[in-house]
N, C-alpha and C positions, 0 to 999 in steps of 0.2 A: 454469447461471445464473451470471453474472459479478456482481462487486460492484455494477456501475452498473444492472444490469437490475432489480434488486429495488426500486431507486428509481422507476424508470419504470412498474413494475407498481403500486407503491404510490399513484401519482398517479390510477390508474383507480378505486381504491376509497376514496379520501380523504373522500368525502363520506358514507360510511357507518361510523360509528365501531366498531360490532361487528366488521365485516369487518377494519377497520384493525388492531384489536388482535390479532385472530386470525392476520392476515397476518404482522404483525411478530413474533410468537411464533414460527413456523414458517420464516419465509424471510430474517429479517434475519442477516446474518453476525455471528457471535460476536466479542466484543472479546478480542482475545488477551492473555494475561498473559506469555507466553514463546514462544519459537520464531522461525522466519523472518519471520512475519507481523507481528511485534511491532514491528520496527524497519525500515519501509521507507526507500527513498532518500530523502533530504531534497530532492533536487534534481528528481527525475522522479516519485517515488512506487513505482518497482518493488520487488518483495519478494524475488525471487532473487537470488542471485550478490552478497551484501553485503560490503562492505569495511568493518568496523567498527574497524579498527585506527586508533590515534591520535585516535579520537573523530570519524572522518570520517563515517560512516553514509552512504556513497554505493554505489550499485550499480557493478559493474565497467564498464560502458559509460560512465557519468558520471565515474568516476574517470580512465578513460583519457583522456577529452577535456580534463580540466582539471588532470591531474598535474603538467604543467610549470608551470602558474601557481601551484600550490601549493608548488612547490620540489623535487618528486620528479624524478630523473634516471633515464633508461633505461640499464642496464648490460647488456653483451652477453657 
């Protein structure tokens, strides 16, 4: 079950308060305090392949797209 799936399932039981509380207890993703999932990409929201250097907080794909705009140069 992905992060967006639990919200879709929650809509099916939202009219029953007892089911909603039990559903959220067991199915809602945890709020992360550390690790990869704590700082997703600020541009697209991806979790993996995170570039946190210089306070960028971008995934590698987004960094590659906008690196020249940020002033980075590619050396070979």
